[in-house]
C-alpha positions in Angstrom: 208.2 -104.7 -9.6 207.2 -101.8 -11.9 204.0 -100.9 -13.7 201.7 -102.3 -11.0 198.1 -101.2 -11.9 196.1 -103.5 -9.8 196.6 -104.6 -6.1 193.9 -106.3 -4.2 192.4 -109.5 -2.5 191.0 -112.5 -4.3 187.3 -112.7 -3.3 185.4 -115.8 -2.5 183.3 -115.3 -5.6 186.5 -115.6 -7.7 187.3 -119.2 -6.4 186.4 -122.5 -8.1 185.4 -126.0 -6.9 189.2 -126.7 -6.5 189.6 -123.9 -4.1 191.8 -121.7 -6.3 191.0 -118.7 -8.4 188.7 -119.6 -11.3 190.0 -119.3 -14.8 187.7 -116.4 -15.8 188.8 -114.3 -12.8 192.2 -114.0 -14.3 190.7 -112.3 -17.5 188.6 -110.1 -15.3 191.6 -108.9 -13.3 193.5 -108.3 -16.5 190.7 -106.1 -18.0 190.5 -104.0 -14.8 194.4 -103.8 -14.9 194.3 -102.5 -18.5 191.7 -99.9 -17.8 193.5 -98.6 -14.8 196.7 -98.4 -16.8 194.9 -96.5 -19.6 193.5 -94.1 -16.9 196.9 -93.5 -15.4 198.1 -92.1 -18.7 195.1 -89.8 -19.1 193.1 -92.1 -21.5 189.9 -92.2 -19.5 186.8 -94.2 -20.5 184.8 -90.9 -20.7 187.3 -89.7 -23.4 187.0 -92.8 -25.5 183.1 -92.7 -25.1 183.1 -89.1 -26.3 184.6 -90.3 -29.6 182.3 -93.5 -29.5 185.5 -95.6 -29.5 186.0 -98.6 -27.2 188.7 -101.3 -26.8 188.0 -104.7 -28.3 190.0 -107.9 -27.8 190.8 -110.4 -30.6 192.7 -112.9 -28.4 193.5 -113.4 -24.8 196.0 -116.0 -23.8 196.6 -117.1 -20.2 199.7 -118.9 -18.9 199.0 -120.4 -15.4 202.2 -120.7 -13.4 201.1 -121.1 -9.7 197.9 -121.5 -7.9 196.3 -118.3 -6.3 194.0 -119.0 -3.3 191.1 -117.4 -1.5 191.8 -114.2 0.2 195.3 -114.0 -1.3 196.6 -110.6 -2.0 197.6 -110.1 -5.6 199.4 -107.4 -7.8 199.2 -107.1 -11.5 201.6 -105.4 -13.9 200.6 -104.1 -17.3 202.7 -103.1 -20.3 202.4 -102.8 -24.0 204.6 -105.4 -25.7 203.6 -104.6 -29.4 201.6 -102.0 -31.2 201.2 -100.2 -34.6 202.6 -96.7 -34.7 199.1 -95.3 -35.0 197.9 -97.4 -32.0 195.3 -99.2 -34.2 196.5 -102.7 -33.0 198.3 -103.6 -29.7 199.4 -106.4 -27.6 199.5 -106.0 -23.8 201.2 -108.3 -21.4 200.0 -108.6 -17.7 201.9 -110.5 -15.0 199.9 -111.6 -11.9 202.0 -112.0 -8.7 200.8 -113.6 -5.4 201.4 -111.9 -2.0 204.5 -114.0 -1.5 206.0 -112.5 -4.7 205.6 -115.7 -6.8 204.5 -115.0 -10.4 201.3 -116.8 -10.8 200.1 -116.0 -14.3 201.0 -114.2 -17.4 198.1 -112.9 -19.5 198.6 -111.5 -23.1 195.8 -109.6 -24.7 195.7 -108.7 -28.5 193.4 -106.0 -29.4 192.3 -102.9 -31.3 189.7 -100.0 -31.0 186.1 -100.3 -32.2 183.8 -97.4 -33.5 180.9 -98.1 -31.2 178.3 -96.8 -33.7 179.6 -98.2 -36.9 180.7 -101.5 -35.2 183.9 -101.4 -37.2 187.6 -101.2 -36.3 188.7 -97.6 -35.7 191.9 -95.7 -35.5 192.3 -93.4 -32.5 192.1 -89.7 -33.2 195.6 -88.2 -33.0 195.2 -86.5 -29.6 193.9 -89.8 -28.1 196.7 -91.8 -29.8 199.3 -89.4 -28.3 198.1 -90.6 -24.8 198.2 -94.2 -25.8 201.7 -93.7 -26.9 202.5 -92.9 -23.3 201.4 -96.4 -22.1 204.3 -98.3 -20.4 206.2 -100.5 -22.7 208.1 -103.7 -22.1 211.8 -104.2 -22.6 211.0 -106.3 -25.6 208.5 -103.9 -27.0 208.1 -103.9 -30.8 206.5 -101.3 -33.0 204.8 -102.4 -36.2 204.2 -100.3 -39.3 200.6 -98.9 -39.5 198.6 -100.3 -42.3 197.2 -97.7 -44.9 
């Protein structure tokens, strides 16, 4: 298993009435995994905040494959599956694995960057886009042309 950016235990607070991990916990884990992946390539939140830029999601799709229970140990992978050459739009796939190695979920997030002052979509400055370009890419990665 490559590109693991989160490992940890499922907490009691992440369990629903059916005694498995609640739906919104998957999205929370995916968000943490993305941020950890960005930090691993040198794209730290502080760097984005200096430029008043933050990530923004347009869509998040979850595919539930197996139940995940309380106190279960999980690992989550993260890789870019699609992006524009300028990094302005991207799709990231996360795969969540249980402690027994079974793939429990796939989470696909489509997003971009937002200028936090103007509240409009932004293109990453060249030096930050160079960092984003170093993000792990899937074997089915596709680069799209940047819009002008």
